[in-house]
C-alpha positions in Angstrom: 10.6 176.7 60.9 10.9 173.3 59.6 7.4 171.4 59.3 7.3 167.8 60.0 4.8 165.4 58.6 4.6 162.4 60.9 3.2 159.4 58.5 1.5 156.4 60.4 1.4 153.3 58.7 -1.7 151.5 59.7 -5.0 149.7 59.1 -8.3 150.4 60.1 -9.8 147.0 61.4 -13.5 146.6 61.4 -13.6 143.0 62.7 -16.9 142.5 61.2 -19.0 144.8 58.6 -20.1 144.4 55.0 -18.1 140.9 55.2 -18.7 138.3 58.0 -16.1 138.1 60.6 -14.4 134.9 59.1 -14.1 136.9 56.0 -12.4 139.7 57.2 -10.2 137.4 59.7 -8.6 136.0 56.5 -7.6 139.1 55.3 -6.5 140.1 58.9 -4.0 137.0 58.8 -2.7 137.8 55.3 -2.1 141.6 56.2 -0.2 140.6 59.5 1.8 137.9 58.1 2.9 140.6 55.1 3.4 143.1 58.1 5.9 140.9 59.9 7.8 139.9 57.0 8.2 143.8 55.9 9.3 144.5 59.3 11.7 141.8 59.8 13.6 142.7 56.6 13.6 146.3 56.3 14.7 148.4 59.1 13.4 151.6 57.5 9.9 150.8 57.8 9.3 152.2 61.1 6.5 150.7 62.8 2.9 149.6 61.9 -0.4 150.3 64.0 -3.0 147.7 64.4 -5.8 150.5 65.1 -5.4 151.0 68.6 -6.6 147.4 69.2 -5.7 144.4 70.8 -8.4 141.8 69.6 -7.0 141.3 66.2 -4.1 139.8 68.2 -6.3 137.2 69.5 -8.0 136.8 66.2 -4.8 136.2 64.2 -3.0 133.7 66.9 -6.0 131.7 66.8 -5.1 131.0 63.3 -1.3 131.2 63.5 -0.4 130.2 66.9 3.0 129.0 65.7 3.6 133.0 65.0 3.3 134.2 68.7 7.0 134.6 69.2 7.7 136.6 66.1 4.8 138.9 66.7 5.9 139.2 70.3 9.3 140.4 69.3 8.2 142.8 66.8 5.7 144.3 69.6 8.4 144.5 72.3 10.7 146.0 69.9 8.3 148.8 69.1 7.8 147.8 65.5 4.0 146.9 65.8 1.9 149.3 68.2 -0.9 147.8 69.8 -3.5 149.0 72.5 -4.7 150.7 74.2 -8.0 149.5 73.6 -9.5 145.8 73.2 -11.3 146.8 70.4 -12.9 150.0 68.9 -16.2 150.3 70.3 -19.1 152.6 69.8 -19.5 155.7 72.4 -23.1 155.7 73.0 -24.9 152.6 72.6 -22.6 150.8 75.3 -22.1 151.2 79.1 -19.5 153.2 80.6 -18.5 150.1 82.5 -18.1 148.5 79.4 -15.7 150.9 77.9 -13.9 150.8 81.3 -13.5 147.0 80.7 -12.4 147.4 77.1 -9.6 149.6 78.2 -8.7 146.9 81.3 -8.6 143.9 78.7 -6.6 146.2 76.1 -4.1 146.9 78.9 -4.1 143.1 80.0 -3.3 141.8 76.5 -0.9 144.3 75.9 1.0 143.4 79.2 0.5 139.6 78.4 2.9 140.6 75.1 5.5 142.2 77.3 4.6 145.7 76.7 2.4 148.7 78.2 -0.6 149.9 76.2 0.3 152.5 73.4 0.0 156.2 75.4 -2.5 157.5 72.9 -6.3 157.9 73.0 -6.8 156.5 69.6 -10.7 156.8 69.2 -10.7 156.9 65.3 -14.0 156.1 64.0 -16.3 156.2 66.7 -19.7 157.4 65.5 -19.3 160.7 67.7 -18.1 160.9 71.4 -19.6 161.1 74.7 -19.2 163.9 77.3 -16.7 161.7 79.8 -14.4 160.3 77.0 -11.8 163.0 78.5 -12.4 161.5 82.3 -12.1 158.0 80.9 -9.0 158.2 78.8 -7.4 160.4 81.9 -8.4 157.4 84.1 -6.0 155.3 82.2 -3.1 157.5 82.0 -4.0 158.8 78.7 -3.8 162.6 78.2 -4.7 163.0 74.7 -7.2 161.9 72.1 -7.2 161.2 68.1 -10.2 161.1 66.3 -11.9 161.5 63.1 -15.6 161.7 63.6 -18.0 164.1 66.1 -16.5 167.5 65.4 -14.8 169.4 62.3 -11.9 172.1 62.6 -14.8 174.6 61.7 -15.7 173.9 65.3 -12.4 174.8 66.9 -11.2 178.0 65.2 -10.3 176.0 62.0 -7.5 173.9 63.6 -7.0 170.2 63.9 -6.0 170.7 67.5 -8.2 171.7 70.5 -8.2 171.1 74.0 -11.4 168.8 74.9 -13.1 169.4 78.1 -15.0 166.6 79.5 -17.9 166.9 81.7 -16.3 166.8 84.7 -13.7 169.3 83.6 -11.0 166.9 82.8 -8.8 168.4 79.6 -7.2 166.3 76.8 -5.3 167.6 74.1 -7.1 166.5 70.9 -6.0 166.0 67.3 -8.7 166.0 64.5 -7.5 163.8 61.7 -7.7 166.3 58.7 -8.5 163.9 55.6 -9.4 161.7 58.1 -7.3 158.1 58.8 -6.7 157.9 55.3 -5.4 161.4 54.8 -2.0 159.9 53.3 -2.6 156.3 52.2 -2.3 156.8 48.4 1.5 156.9 48.1 2.2 154.8 45.1 5.7 152.8 44.5 6.4 155.8 41.9 8.6 158.4 42.7 7.1 161.2 40.5 3.5 160.1 41.9 5.1 160.2 45.6 6.2 163.7 45.2 3.2 165.0 43.8 1.2 163.3 46.3 3.4 164.8 49.2 2.9 168.1 47.8 -1.1 167.5 48.3 -1.2 165.8 51.6 0.9 168.9 53.0 -1.2 171.3 51.6 -4.4 169.6 53.1 -3.0 169.1 56.6 -0.8 172.2 56.9 -4.2 174.1 56.4 -5.8 172.9 59.5 -2.4 172.5 61.8 -2.1 174.7 64.6 1.6 173.8 64.5 4.6 173.0 62.3 3.9 169.2 63.7 1.5 167.4 61.4 0.1 163.8 61.0 -0.6 161.6 57.9 -2.6 158.5 58.0 -0.8 156.2 55.6 -3.9 153.4 55.6 -7.6 153.0 55.7 -10.4 150.1 56.0 -8.7 146.9 55.7 -5.6 148.1 54.0 -2.4 146.3 54.0 1.0 147.5 54.7 2.8 149.0 52.0 6.5 148.2 51.8 7.5 150.7 49.4 6.2 153.9 51.6 9.4 154.9 53.4 11.4 154.9 50.3 8.7 157.1 48.6 8.9 159.4 51.6 13.0 159.7 50.9 11.8 160.8 47.7 9.8 163.4 48.4 11.7 164.8 50.8 14.8 165.1 48.4 12.1 167.1 46.3 10.8 169.1 48.7 13.8 170.7 50.1 14.6 170.9 53.9 11.4 173.3 54.9 9.5 170.1 55.0 10.1 166.5 56.3 7.8 163.4 55.7 9.0 161.2 58.4 7.8 157.8 59.0 6.8 157.8 62.5 4.3 156.4 65.3 1.3 158.1 66.9 3.0 158.4 70.1 6.0 160.3 68.5 3.4 162.3 66.7 1.6 163.3 69.9 5.0 163.9 71.9 6.0 166.5 69.2 2.7 168.0 69.1 2.5 168.5 73.1 5.8 170.4 72.8 4.8 172.8 69.8 1.1 173.7 70.3 0.2 177.3 70.9 -1.1 177.9 74.5 -4.3 179.4 73.3 -5.8 176.4 71.8 -9.7 176.3 71.5 -11.4 174.7 74.5 -14.4 172.5 73.5 -16.9 171.0 76.2 -19.0 168.2 76.5 -20.2 165.8 73.6 -18.7 166.0 70.3 -21.7 165.0 68.1 -21.7 167.2 64.8 -24.4 165.2 63.0 -23.6 166.2 59.3 -20.2 167.5 58.4 -18.8 165.0 61.0 -20.5 162.0 59.9 -21.9 160.3 63.4 -24.6 158.6 61.5 -26.9 158.6 64.2 -29.5 156.8 62.4 -27.8 153.7 63.8 -29.5 154.2 67.2 -32.6 152.6 65.8 -30.9 150.1 63.1 -32.0 146.7 64.4 -33.5 147.5 67.5 -33.5 144.2 68.8 -29.6 144.2 69.2 -29.5 147.3 71.2 -31.9 145.5 73.5 -30.1 142.3 74.1 -27.0 144.6 74.7 -28.7 146.2 77.4 -30.0 143.2 79.2 -26.3 141.7 78.7 -24.8 144.8 80.4 -26.8 144.6 83.3 -26.6 140.9 83.8 -22.8 141.0 83.9 -22.4 144.5 85.7 -25.4 144.7 87.9 -25.7 140.8 88.9 -22.7 138.5 87.9 -19.8 140.7 89.2 -21.5 142.1 92.5 -23.0 138.4 93.2 -19.8 137.0 92.6 -17.9 139.8 95.3 -20.8 138.4 97.8 -20.0 135.0 96.9 -16.2 135.4 97.7 -16.6 137.7 100.8 -19.2 134.9 102.2 -16.4 132.4 101.9 -17.1 131.2 98.2 -15.3 132.3 95.1 -15.0 135.1 92.5 -14.5 133.5 89.2 -12.6 136.1 87.3 -12.1 133.6 84.6 -15.6 133.1 83.6 -16.4 136.8 83.9 -13.7 137.9 81.6 -14.8 135.0 79.1 -18.0 136.7 79.2 -17.1 140.1 78.9 -14.8 139.1 75.7 -17.9 137.6 74.4 -20.0 141.2 75.1 -17.3 143.4 73.9 -17.0 141.7 70.6 -20.3 143.1 70.2 -19.6 146.3 70.6 -17.7 147.8 67.8 -19.7 150.2 65.9 -20.4 148.3 63.1 -21.9 145.6 65.1 -23.7 147.5 67.7 -24.9 150.3 65.4 -27.1 147.6 62.8 -25.2 148.6 59.8 -23.6 145.4 58.8 -24.7 142.0 56.8 -27.0 139.5 58.4 -24.1 137.0 59.6 -22.8 139.4 62.1 -26.3 139.5 63.8 -26.4 135.7 63.9 -23.0 135.9 65.6 -23.8 138.5 68.0 -26.6 136.8 69.1 -24.8 133.7 70.0 -22.4 135.8 71.9 -25.0 137.9 73.7 -26.6 134.1 74.6 -23.4 133.1 75.8 -22.9 136.1 78.0 -26.3 135.8 79.6 -25.9 132.0 80.1 -22.5 132.9 82.1 -23.7 135.9 84.1 -27.3 133.7 85.2 -25.1 131.0 86.3 -22.8 132.9 88.0 -25.7 135.4 89.7 -27.3 132.2 90.7 -24.0 130.8 92.3 -23.6 134.0 94.5 -27.2 134.2 95.4 -26.5 130.5 96.8 -23.7 131.5 98.8 -25.9 134.3 100.4 -28.4 131.7 101.2 -26.0 129.3 102.8 -24.3 132.1 105.0 -27.8 133.4 106.3 -28.7 132.9 109.8 -30.8 130.2 110.5 -34.6 130.3 110.6 -36.0 129.3 113.8 -40.0 129.5 113.2 -41.2 125.9 112.6 -43.9 126.9 110.3 -41.5 128.2 107.8 -39.7 125.8 105.2 -38.4 127.9 102.8 -37.6 131.6 102.1 -37.6 134.0 99.2 -34.1 135.5 99.3 -34.1 139.2 97.4 -31.3 140.7 96.0 -31.2 144.8 95.1 -28.5 145.6 92.7 -28.8 149.0 92.9 -26.7 151.8 95.4 -30.1 152.7 97.0 -32.5 150.8 98.9 -35.4 149.4 97.1 -39.0 150.4 98.3 -42.2 149.6 96.2 -44.1 146.7 94.6 -42.4 143.7 93.4 -43.6 141.1 91.0 -41.7 137.7 91.0 -42.4 134.4 89.6 -41.1 131.4 90.9 -41.4 127.5 91.3 -41.9 126.0 94.9 -40.5 122.5 94.5 -42.3 119.6 96.0 -41.3 116.4 97.8 -42.3 114.5 94.5 -40.4 113.1 91.6 -41.5 113.0 88.3 -40.0 110.9 85.2 -36.6 110.0 85.8 -35.6 109.5 89.7 -32.0 108.8 90.8 -32.3 106.3 93.7 -29.8 108.2 95.8 -32.2 111.2 95.3 -35.0 109.6 96.1 -33.6 108.4 99.5 -32.8 112.0 100.2 -36.1 113.1 100.2 -38.0 113.6 103.1 -41.0 111.4 103.5 -42.8 114.3 105.1 -44.7 116.5 102.9 -44.9 119.9 105.2 -48.1 122.3 104.1 -46.8 125.4 102.6 -50.2 126.9 101.6 -52.1 128.9 102.7 -48.9 131.1 103.5 -47.9 134.9 104.6 -44.5 136.6 103.8 -42.5 137.7 106.6 -39.6 140.3 106.1 -36.5 140.6 108.4 -38.2 142.9 110.5 -41.3 140.8 111.4 -43.4 142.9 108.9 -45.9 141.0 106.7 -45.7 141.4 103.2 -49.1 141.8 101.4 -49.2 139.2 98.5 -51.6 139.4 95.6 -51.2 136.0 94.0 -51.9 136.6 90.1 -51.7 133.0 88.9 -51.0 129.7 90.8 -50.2 126.5 88.4 -49.7 123.1 89.5 -47.4 120.8 87.2 -44.3 122.9 87.3 -41.2 121.1 87.2 -37.6 121.7 88.8 -34.7 120.1 87.7 -32.3 118.8 90.1 -28.6 118.8 89.2 -26.2 116.5 91.8 -22.4 116.4 91.2 -22.6 112.5 91.5 -25.7 111.5 89.9 -27.6 112.2 86.6 -30.2 115.2 87.0 -33.7 114.3 87.8 -37.0 116.6 88.1 -39.0 117.2 90.7 -42.9 118.4 90.9 -43.4 122.3 91.6 -46.2 125.0 92.0 -45.7 127.8 89.7 -46.7 131.2 91.3 -46.9 134.4 89.7 -47.0 137.0 92.9 -47.3 140.7 93.4 -46.0 142.0 96.6 -46.7 145.2 98.0 -43.9 147.7 100.0 -41.1 145.6 99.8 -38.0 146.9 101.4 -34.4 145.6 100.4 -31.3 147.5 101.8 -29.2 148.9 99.2 -26.9 146.7 97.2 -27.8 144.1 99.5 -30.7 141.4 100.3 -33.7 140.8 102.2 -35.2 137.3 103.0 -39.0 137.0 102.9 -39.8 133.9 105.1 -42.8 131.8 103.4 -44.6 131.0 106.6 -47.4 128.4 106.8 -50.6 129.6 108.4 -53.7 127.9 109.3 -56.4 128.3 106.5 -59.1 131.0 107.6 -62.3 131.9 105.3 -61.1 133.7 102.4 -62.9 137.5 102.4 -61.7 138.9 99.0 -60.7 137.8 95.5 -57.4 138.1 94.6 -56.6 139.2 98.3 -54.6 136.7 100.4 -56.7 134.0 102.3 -55.1 134.5 105.8 -56.0 137.7 107.2 -58.8 139.3 108.6 -60.0 142.0 106.1 -63.4 144.0 105.2 -65.2 141.9 102.7 -63.9 144.2 99.7 -60.5 145.6 99.5 -59.6 148.3 97.1 -58.3 147.1 94.2 -55.9 149.0 91.5 -58.6 148.9 88.9 -62.0 149.5 90.8 -63.2 151.3 87.7 -63.6 150.0 84.0 -60.3 151.0 82.2 -59.0 153.1 84.9 -56.0 152.4 87.2 -55.4 154.0 90.4 -52.9 154.3 93.0 -50.9 156.9 95.5 -49.2 158.8 92.7 -51.1 158.0 89.5 -54.5 157.6 88.0 -54.3 156.2 84.7 -57.6 156.2 82.2 -57.6 154.4 79.0 -59.6 155.9 76.1 -61.2 154.3 73.5 -58.3 154.9 70.8 -55.6 153.8 73.3 -54.4 157.1 74.7 -54.0 157.9 77.9 -55.1 160.4 80.6 -52.7 160.7 83.2 -53.2 162.6 86.7 -50.5 163.2 88.9 -51.7 163.3 92.3 -48.9 165.2 94.1 -49.2 168.4 91.9 -53.0 167.4 90.7 -51.4 168.0 87.0 -53.6 166.1 84.2 -52.0 165.0 80.9 -54.8 164.1 78.5 -54.6 162.0 75.2 -51.3 160.8 75.8 -49.0 158.0 74.3 -50.2 157.4 70.7 -48.4 155.9 67.7 -46.7 157.6 64.6 -45.8 155.9 61.1 -43.9 158.3 59.1 -41.9 157.6 55.8 -38.5 156.5 55.7 -35.9 157.4 53.0 -32.6 156.7 54.7 -30.3 153.4 55.2 -29.2 151.8 58.4 -26.6 154.6 58.8 -29.3 157.6 58.7 -32.8 158.3 58.9 -34.1 160.5 55.8 -37.7 161.9 55.6 -39.2 161.4 52.1 -39.7 164.6 50.4 -43.5 163.7 49.9 -43.8 162.2 53.5 -47.3 161.4 54.7 -47.6 160.8 58.7 -50.0 158.2 60.1 -51.1 158.0 63.6 -53.3 155.9 66.0 -55.4 158.6 66.9 -58.8 157.8 66.6 -58.4 154.1 65.7 -60.3 152.1 68.1 -58.6 149.9 70.5 -59.4 146.8 71.9 -58.9 147.0 75.7 -58.8 143.8 78.0 -58.2 143.8 81.6 -55.8 140.8 82.4 -54.6 141.2 86.0 -56.6 143.3 88.8 -56.1 142.8 92.6 -55.0 145.1 95.5 -51.4 145.5 94.6 -51.2 145.2 90.6 -53.6 145.9 87.9 -52.6 145.2 84.0 -54.4 145.9 80.6 -53.6 144.7 77.4 -54.4 146.9 74.3 -54.4 145.7 70.7 -54.8 147.8 67.6 -54.4 147.0 64.0 -52.7 150.1 62.2 -53.0 150.5 58.3 -49.9 152.3 56.8 -48.2 152.6 53.3 -46.6 149.1 52.6 -43.6 150.6 50.7 -41.8 153.9 49.5 -43.0 154.9 46.4 -40.5 157.6 44.4 -39.9 160.3 46.8 -43.2 159.6 48.7 -45.4 156.6 50.2 -47.4 154.2 48.3 -51.2 154.1 48.3 -51.3 150.4 49.1 -51.5 149.8 52.5 -50.3 147.4 55.0 -51.2 146.3 58.7 -49.1 146.7 61.8 -50.5 145.1 64.6 -49.9 146.8 68.0 -50.2 145.2 71.5 -50.0 147.8 74.4 -49.5 146.3 77.9 -49.8 148.6 80.7 -49.7 147.7 84.2 -49.6 149.9 87.7 -48.8 148.6 91.2 -49.5 150.2 94.5 -46.4 152.5 95.5 -44.9 152.7 92.0 -44.7 156.0 90.5 -44.9 155.2 87.2 -47.2 153.5 84.4 -45.0 150.8 83.1 -45.6 150.0 79.2 -44.6 147.1 77.1 -44.7 147.8 73.3 -44.9 144.9 71.0 -45.3 145.3 67.2 -46.1 142.7 64.6 -45.3 143.8 61.2 -45.4 141.3 58.7 -44.6 143.1 55.4 -44.6 147.0 55.9 -41.1 148.6 54.9 -39.8 152.1 54.6 -41.1 153.6 57.6 -40.2 154.9 61.0 -42.4 153.8 63.6 -42.7 155.9 67.0 -44.7 156.2 70.3 -45.4 159.8 70.9 -45.9 161.2 74.6 -46.9 164.6 74.5 -45.9 166.6 77.5 -48.0 169.5 77.5 -44.9 171.7 78.9 -45.3 174.4 76.9 -42.5 176.4 78.7 -40.0 173.5 78.6 -36.7 174.6 76.8 -34.8 171.6 77.6 -34.7 168.0 78.1 -31.8 165.6 80.3 -31.2 162.2 79.3 -28.6 159.7 80.9 -25.6 158.6 78.7 -22.3 157.6 79.7 -21.6 158.8 83.5 -23.7 161.6 82.5 -27.1 163.5 82.3 -26.5 166.3 79.8 -28.8 168.9 79.4 -29.9 169.5 75.7 -32.0 172.1 74.2 -35.4 171.2 72.4 -35.0 173.9 70.0 -32.0 172.5 67.3 -29.3 174.8 66.7 -29.8 177.2 63.4 -26.4 175.8 62.3 -28.2 172.6 61.0 -24.8 170.7 60.6 -24.9 170.6 64.2 -27.8 168.2 65.1 -30.9 166.7 63.5 -32.7 166.4 66.7 -32.1 162.5 67.0 -30.7 161.5 70.5 -29.6 158.7 72.5 -30.4 157.9 76.1 -29.7 155.2 78.3 -32.1 154.6 81.4 -34.3 157.8 81.2 -35.0 161.0 79.6 -36.8 163.7 80.9 -38.6 166.9 79.9 -39.1 169.8 82.6 -40.2 173.2 82.7 -38.7 173.6 86.2 -41.9 173.1 88.0 -43.3 170.1 86.6 -41.9 167.2 84.3 -42.4 163.8 82.2 -39.9 161.3 82.1 -39.7 158.0 80.2 -37.8 155.3 82.0 -36.3 153.0 79.8 -34.9 149.1 79.4 -34.5 148.5 75.9 -34.8 151.5 73.7 -31.7 153.5 72.3 -33.3 156.8 70.6 -35.8 159.5 71.1 -36.7 163.0 70.0 -38.5 166.1 71.7 -40.4 167.9 69.3 -40.5 171.8 69.4 -44.3 172.0 69.5 -46.8 173.2 71.7 -47.0 169.8 73.3 -43.4 169.2 73.4 -43.7 165.5 72.6 -41.1 162.9 73.5 -41.1 160.7 70.3 -39.4 156.8 71.3 -38.4 155.6 68.0 -39.5 151.7 68.4 -38.5 150.6 64.7 -37.0 151.7 61.5 -37.9 149.6 58.6 -35.7 150.2 55.4 -34.9 148.4 52.4 -31.4 150.0 51.9 -29.0 148.9 54.3 -26.1 150.2 52.8 -25.3 153.3 50.7 -24.2 153.1 47.2 -20.6 153.1 48.1 -20.5 149.5 49.6 -20.9 146.5 47.0 -22.8 143.8 48.5 -22.6 141.3 46.0 -22.6 137.5 47.1 -23.1 138.6 50.7 -26.0 137.9 52.5 -27.8 141.5 53.0 -31.5 141.9 53.8 -33.9 144.5 54.8 -34.7 144.8 58.4 -37.9 146.0 60.2 -40.4 142.9 59.5 -41.0 140.5 62.1 -41.9 141.1 65.9 -40.1 143.7 68.4 -41.0 144.4 71.7 -39.8 147.4 74.1 -40.6 148.1 77.7 -40.4 151.5 79.2 -42.4 153.7 81.5 -44.2 156.9 81.8 -43.4 159.1 85.2 -44.8 162.4 86.0 -42.9 164.3 88.2 -42.3 167.5 90.2 -39.1 169.7 89.4 -36.1 168.5 87.5 -34.7 164.7 87.4 -32.4 165.7 90.7 -35.5 166.8 92.7 -37.7 164.1 91.5 -34.9 161.4 92.1 -34.8 160.0 88.9 -31.9 158.8 88.6 -32.4 156.0 91.3 -35.7 155.4 90.2 -34.7 154.7 86.6 -31.9 152.4 87.9 -34.4 150.2 90.1 -36.4 150.0 86.8 -33.7 149.3 84.4 -31.9 146.7 87.1 -34.7 144.8 88.8 -34.6 142.7 92.1 -32.9 139.0 91.4 -34.4 136.2 93.6 -34.3 132.7 94.4 -36.5 130.4 96.8 -34.4 128.2 99.2 -35.1 126.1 102.0 -34.2 127.0 105.7 -32.2 123.5 105.8 -29.2 125.6 104.2 -29.2 128.7 106.3 -26.5 127.8 108.8 -24.4 131.2 108.9 -24.4 134.6 110.4 -25.3 136.5 107.9 -28.7 138.9 108.9 -31.4 138.4 106.8 -31.6 142.0 105.8 -28.1 143.2 104.8 -26.6 146.0 102.6 -23.0 145.8 101.5 -22.8 149.3 99.9 -25.2 152.3 100.6 -24.1 155.0 97.7 -26.3 157.5 100.0 -27.5 160.0 97.4 -29.9 160.1 94.7 -27.4 162.2 92.5 -24.9 159.6 92.6 -25.0 156.0 91.1 -22.9 152.9 92.1 -21.8 151.4 88.4 -19.4 148.8 89.5 -19.0 146.2 92.5 -16.2 143.7 91.5 -12.9 142.3 92.3 -9.4 144.3 91.7 -7.5 142.8 88.7 -4.5 142.5 90.7 -4.5 141.6 94.3 -7.7 140.3 96.8 -9.4 143.9 96.9 -12.9 145.0 96.0 -13.4 147.7 93.3 -16.4 150.1 94.2 -17.3 152.8 91.4 -19.8 155.6 92.2 -20.4 158.2 89.8 -22.1 161.6 90.5 -24.4 162.7 87.8 -25.4 165.9 88.5 -23.7 169.2 87.7 -23.3 170.0 91.6 -20.8 169.2 93.9 -21.9 166.5 96.2 -20.8 165.4 99.7 -22.1 162.0 100.8 -21.6 159.3 103.4 -20.9 155.9 101.9 -22.0 153.1 104.2 -20.3 149.6 104.0 -21.8 146.4 105.1 -18.3 145.4 106.8 -15.5 147.6 108.2 -12.7 147.3 105.6 -8.9 147.0 106.7 -7.9 149.1 104.1 -9.5 151.8 101.9 -8.5 153.9 99.1 -9.5 155.6 96.3 -7.7 154.4 92.8 -8.1 155.6 89.1 -10.3 153.9 86.8 -7.3 151.8 85.8 -7.1 150.8 89.4 -3.6 152.2 89.9 -2.3 155.2 91.8 -4.0 154.6 95.4 -4.7 157.7 97.5 -5.2 155.9 101.2 -8.3 156.6 103.4 -8.9 155.6 106.9 -10.5 152.2 106.9 -14.3 152.7 108.3 -17.7 151.5 107.7 -18.8 154.7 107.0 -16.6 157.4 104.9 -17.5 160.8 103.5 -16.4 161.8 100.4 -16.8 164.7 97.6 -17.8 164.5 94.4 -17.1 167.4 91.9 -19.7 167.8 89.4 -19.8 164.7 87.0 -16.7 163.0 88.7 -16.4 159.6 88.9 -14.7 157.9 92.0 -13.2 154.3 92.4 -12.6 153.0 95.7 -10.5 150.0 96.5 -11.5 148.0 99.7 -9.9 145.2 101.3 -11.6 142.9 104.1 -10.1 140.7 106.4 -11.2 136.9 106.5 -11.7 136.8 102.4 -10.4 133.5 100.8 -6.9 134.6 99.0 -6.7 134.6 95.5 -10.6 135.1 94.7 -11.3 132.2 96.8 -10.6 128.4 95.7 -12.0 127.3 92.1 -14.6 124.8 92.8 -15.7 126.1 96.1 -19.2 127.1 94.9 -22.2 125.9 94.4 -23.2 124.9 91.0 -25.3 122.1 91.8 -29.0 122.8 92.7 -30.2 119.6 94.5 -29.2 120.7 98.1 -31.5 123.7 97.7 -34.5 122.0 97.2 -34.9 120.1 100.3 
């Protein structure tokens, strides 16, 4: 049978890496200019692929806008292949919703050029692949994948092709690029060389091929199109005879030919693709430049959990959904997601650029979130009580109800100006100064919320923005409050009325001065260096380690949470242990222990330690000269809180070549597995590393939590900012959280950096937030998914005067309740086309889940759709709908509601100004 090698001319375009973005863009513009010249003059040059991306079109046309028509003509004629992605993102360090937005934006740009995205799941250079990639690809109509990392043919019966089965059971035909994405990139403009090189390419590819159809990749990183390739392929074909054909082709043509010829018994491989060594997934990037990972987590939450859902609430309550600003923010965020960017393995200029983009995302998202909350405020039913002047509006971004303590900081504006004051604004201020202290907070059911005033400070200022006057400022009182047992409906809001009460004699320090109480109420810390609530007892030892008692089970965990410093012989891509490593810990190092907050709702301690460690590496070991890393650990516990909240601050002036971890021994000797949230999944991973060392080193990634359990009891880490963890296969089964890697080598020896701004990283100040939760059973029984969700996506709030509340919206309201602790609501947004609302809910568990989804209003139409928001399956519209999720399945609902402003609402019909919300 004739063997066909489809030769794919392409460039692999890292947007920024060992050169800054602008340097690479100059190369990109030259490349596309040359490509268009070749394609317009040589019909034999079949096509050129732009790496499955569309961001390159934006980058090119920003410089050459006059060439859009030429470029579009070549795209529409199938000579330049684009999409399906906006860009090639990392798949571990970004959220599942970010991957979906990546594909949505890629599709939108393709359609803007008059074509549909390339129907190939080209994920060439991602540093490994999460378990839900098949389901995500299928959700955009892609039934195949082409990749170069994460797995090798050795794991799939020695073949380039296999069936990749995702966590939910979705299957895609997958091709591993034998010889990678540069397997045929060295054809020279020399017939003799071309024939010999073609024989080498065929020998390589045919050694792994499962069918007489192969793919040779004519391109590599930033490689330009070679005009002579079609001629040299013709020379090779004449020399090789009729049994082998080298065909200048496209990925789509290759994949269609492959589907028609592969055997039916291909190996099925399920789950994550993360062969660490042979498949070069460079997992050390999880802990390179941790500040970038923390910023990304925060920006994703701002967009996904606040800005988009609150924009929906803005819109359905008569305001507007500003899709233009949301997509502008998403573009900035997605441009930080290529693997060389988010993974922390690039030159310094990239991180300066990334910081600016993160800043832009956060600024836009905060403003859109505030506007949404303001629209909810003006839609609320009026407040009748005369003693109430203002209310704290709380927004719960999670798909399950919030029940527990809450710490909020706010400015209470006064009727006094400070500094410049516009005359018109002065006139609008009421002459009265109604008292607001002492106060009590009343929720929508009439419950009084216990409030601990952590601090009260006069001298605050609130800027007043007006559409027609210059901004001025009002005096304000700054409050830091801890609230007990706050209840907020799922993905909804709750109004706490700020009610003035007549002063009474204060009866307890730290207790509200407006209730009759015993002379002494219990505080969270009633013993020195001890915190206590319904769930946990926390004892702080002299060296900063902790003794934790889980009250539900009576289990006691002693001397947990300490810091470990080991040597680092790697670089940004990989951690390598020095041959002569020496481990230092804080065990036995005295800690300064200071109580900073204590009351009936919340207590906090701050610990400080000076940690001497080797200053540098020394050959294949560590230096004898020591440097000091200062560690500041903040511990807090609140009433009703199931976990101990921790903030670790690392101050490292000059130590280098180390890995710093915080170690949490679990003492779960019989535990064999650990569970950690990743993209739309919580895979179960073995603590014992497989004997095939090429598979994995024990370095893992997590999103909102990791849990070690023996089936009866467990220890979980809830996470806000970290990316990397390990579970040590020792008697104590320690969870190791990587706080920082400091290395004097950013790149390996291959990449020259002369004249480029490259520095070591790991010096300076770093801060991480996480929490320790002792629990019963495994993650499902302990309800860790909603708990970690509420820890990561916190309650958003604003203070509003009752005068603006003139609508009919209840003071306590839920728009969507996901209904089961194994489910998570991951997205609430407007549809890309039409005036519908997208509700995405994923089943993270390995079980079939049937749950009732409750909506706050009755839809006029309801359907399930794919991830790309097409192929609706109509459902009966109702406020409550019962759905069944298969294990690990993602379900996307499209709902339409009556009386919603058309086209996303009228632009400018929101509340960008604050003046009216301060009266």
